[in-house]
C-alpha positions as CSV (number, residue, x, y, z in Angstrom):
1,M,-60.6,8.8,-18.1
2,K,-59.8,7.5,-14.4
3,T,-59.9,4.3,-15.8
4,N,-56.9,4.7,-18.1
5,R,-55.0,6.3,-15.4
6,L,-55.5,3.5,-13.2
7,N,-54.5,1.3,-16.0
8,I,-51.1,3.5,-16.6
9,V,-50.2,3.4,-12.8
10,L,-51.3,-0.5,-12.4
11,S,-49.2,-1.2,-15.5
12,L,-46.3,0.7,-14.5
13,F,-46.4,-0.8,-11.1
14,M,-46.5,-4.4,-12.3
15,A,-43.5,-3.7,-14.6
16,A,-41.6,-2.4,-11.4
17,L,-42.4,-5.2,-9.5
18,F,-41.7,-7.6,-12.9
19,L,-38.3,-5.7,-12.8
20,G,-37.7,-5.8,-9.6
21,T,-38.0,-9.8,-9.3
22,F,-36.0,-10.2,-12.2
23,S,-32.9,-8.3,-11.1
24,M,-33.4,-10.1,-7.9
25,S,-33.7,-13.5,-9.5
26,N,-30.5,-12.5,-12.1
27,A,-28.6,-11.4,-8.8
28,Q,-29.0,-15.0,-7.4
29,A,-27.9,-16.5,-10.6
30,V,-24.4,-14.2,-9.9
31,K,-23.4,-16.4,-7.0
32,L,-20.2,-18.6,-7.9
33,D,-19.7,-21.9,-6.6
34,R,-16.2,-22.6,-4.9
35,K,-14.7,-23.8,-7.9
36,E,-15.9,-21.2,-10.3
37,K,-14.5,-18.4,-7.9
38,K,-11.2,-20.2,-8.4
39,E,-11.3,-20.4,-11.9
40,V,-12.1,-16.5,-12.1
41,R,-9.1,-15.8,-9.7
42,K,-7.0,-18.0,-12.1
43,A,-8.0,-15.6,-14.8
44,Q,-7.1,-12.4,-12.9
45,L,-3.9,-13.9,-12.2
46,T,-3.0,-14.9,-15.8
47,A,-4.3,-11.6,-16.7
48,N,-2.0,-9.6,-14.0
49,F,0.9,-11.6,-14.7
50,Y,1.2,-10.8,-18.5
51,A,0.4,-6.9,-17.7
52,L,3.4,-7.2,-15.3
53,D,5.3,-8.8,-18.0
54,T,4.7,-6.0,-20.4
55,L,5.8,-3.6,-17.6
56,L,9.1,-5.4,-17.0
57,K,9.8,-6.0,-20.5
58,A,9.5,-2.1,-20.9
59,R,11.8,-1.1,-18.3
60,S,9.6,1.2,-16.7
61,F,8.2,0.7,-13.4
62,V,8.6,1.7,-9.8
63,L,9.2,-1.0,-6.8
64,E,7.4,1.0,-3.9
65,A,8.9,-0.8,-0.7
66,D,6.7,-1.7,2.5
67,F,9.1,-3.2,4.5
68,L,13.3,-3.0,4.4
69,Q,15.0,-6.4,5.8
70,N,18.6,-7.0,6.5
71,N,20.4,-10.3,5.9
72,Y,20.2,-11.1,9.6
73,G,16.2,-10.9,9.2
74,D,15.4,-8.0,10.7
75,R,12.3,-6.4,8.9
76,V,11.3,-3.0,9.6
77,P,8.0,-1.0,8.2
78,V,9.2,2.0,5.6
79,S,7.5,5.0,4.0
80,S,7.2,3.6,0.7
81,N,7.1,6.7,-1.3
82,L,10.7,7.0,-0.1
83,N,12.2,3.8,0.0
84,F,12.2,2.2,-3.8
85,I,13.9,0.7,-6.8
86,M,13.1,2.7,-10.1
87,V,13.8,1.4,-13.5
88,N,13.3,3.9,-16.4
89,K,14.5,2.3,-19.6
90,S,18.5,2.3,-18.9
91,N,18.8,4.6,-16.0
92,G,17.9,3.0,-12.6
93,V,17.5,4.6,-8.7
94,L,17.9,3.0,-5.4
95,Q,16.8,5.0,-2.6
96,T,16.2,4.6,1.3
97,G,14.8,7.1,3.7
98,S,12.7,8.1,6.7
99,N,10.5,10.3,7.6
100,M,12.4,11.0,10.5
101,S,15.7,12.3,10.0
102,M,17.8,14.4,6.7
103,G,20.7,11.8,6.1
104,Y,22.8,12.3,2.9
105,N,19.5,12.7,0.2
106,G,17.6,15.3,2.3
107,V,15.2,12.4,2.8
108,G,16.7,10.4,5.9
109,G,18.7,8.1,3.5
110,V,20.8,7.4,0.3
111,T,20.2,8.0,-3.1
112,A,22.0,6.1,-5.6
113,E,21.4,6.8,-9.4
114,G,23.1,5.8,-12.6
115,N,22.7,3.6,-15.3
116,I,21.7,-0.1,-15.5
117,G,24.2,-2.8,-16.9
118,S,23.2,-5.9,-17.1
119,W,19.5,-7.0,-17.7
120,E,18.3,-10.7,-17.4
121,L,14.5,-11.0,-17.4
122,N,12.9,-14.7,-17.1
123,R,9.4,-15.6,-17.0
124,D,7.3,-18.8,-15.6
125,A,4.1,-18.9,-16.7
126,K,2.9,-22.1,-15.1
127,R,3.6,-20.6,-11.7
128,L,3.0,-17.0,-12.8
129,Y,6.4,-15.2,-11.3
130,H,9.2,-13.5,-12.9
131,T,12.5,-13.2,-12.1
132,L,14.6,-10.1,-13.3
133,R,18.5,-9.7,-12.0
134,F,20.3,-6.3,-13.3
135,S,23.2,-4.1,-12.3
136,L,23.0,-0.5,-11.7
137,L,26.5,1.6,-12.0
138,S,26.1,4.5,-9.8
139,N,28.3,7.3,-8.6
140,I,28.4,5.9,-4.8
141,G,28.8,2.3,-6.2
142,H,27.9,-0.9,-8.3
143,Y,24.7,-2.7,-7.0
144,D,23.4,-6.0,-8.0
145,V,19.7,-6.5,-7.9
146,F,17.4,-9.7,-7.9
147,L,14.0,-9.3,-8.0
148,T,11.1,-11.7,-7.7
149,V,7.5,-10.6,-8.8
150,N,4.6,-13.0,-8.4
151,A,1.1,-12.5,-10.3
152,D,-0.5,-10.9,-6.9
153,N,2.2,-7.9,-7.9
154,N,4.2,-8.8,-4.6
155,A,7.6,-8.1,-5.2
156,S,10.9,-8.7,-3.3
157,A,14.5,-7.3,-4.6
158,I,17.5,-8.4,-2.8
159,I,20.3,-5.6,-3.3
160,T,24.1,-6.4,-3.1
161,G,27.3,-4.4,-3.5
162,L,30.6,-5.0,-3.4
163,G,30.8,-5.4,0.5
164,R,29.4,-7.9,2.4
165,G,25.8,-7.7,3.3
166,S,22.5,-7.3,1.6
167,L,19.4,-5.4,1.7
168,T,16.0,-6.7,0.7
169,W,12.8,-4.4,-0.2
170,N,9.6,-5.8,0.4
171,G,6.4,-4.0,-1.5
172,R,4.6,-3.7,-4.9
173,I,5.5,-3.0,-8.5
174,K,4.1,0.2,-10.0
175,T,4.1,1.7,-13.1
176,L,6.2,5.1,-13.3
177,N,2.9,7.2,-13.6
178,G,1.1,5.6,-10.7
179,S,3.9,6.1,-8.7
180,R,4.0,8.5,-6.2
181,V,7.7,8.5,-4.9
182,F,9.7,11.4,-4.0
183,K,13.1,11.3,-5.0
184,G,15.9,12.9,-2.8
185,Q,19.1,14.6,-3.7
186,T,21.6,11.9,-5.3
187,T,24.3,10.8,-3.2
188,Y,27.8,11.9,-4.1
């Protein structure tokens, strides 16, 4: 009886030792060299490029801005849940906001909401980036948006109106459901 228990314990110990050695040797085999890492990164970027392509074609996304930049190159970090560009089918929202003041929209800035007019989406599968040009017709003005999105999901949108000057939103593209933006009152 003691011999059976000893054999069972010894067998379990050997099995655990064998599995531990196997998993350690397997972990060492997973290490990728530089070329393989580059190929994996390229595959990830390609998959993300096509996911972004689907999102942009569906006209259902939000650019959450981390920085705003004027036409003189002054760049300011901003709250991404208050500074965004939202596209939902044929409607769009451009909003600037601040945590420090109230503003016209109740969140320290301006909110322009309206209908999307022209829409021109181009993609470059070789260099893995998209360009999108659309217009937003709102009650406070007409805005042209030129959006550039690369496969890393970094996006830049240059907004121009009827007057001189421009404002650039720099941030990331998110789905409507994955975004946590807060839309203020529409400015009239």
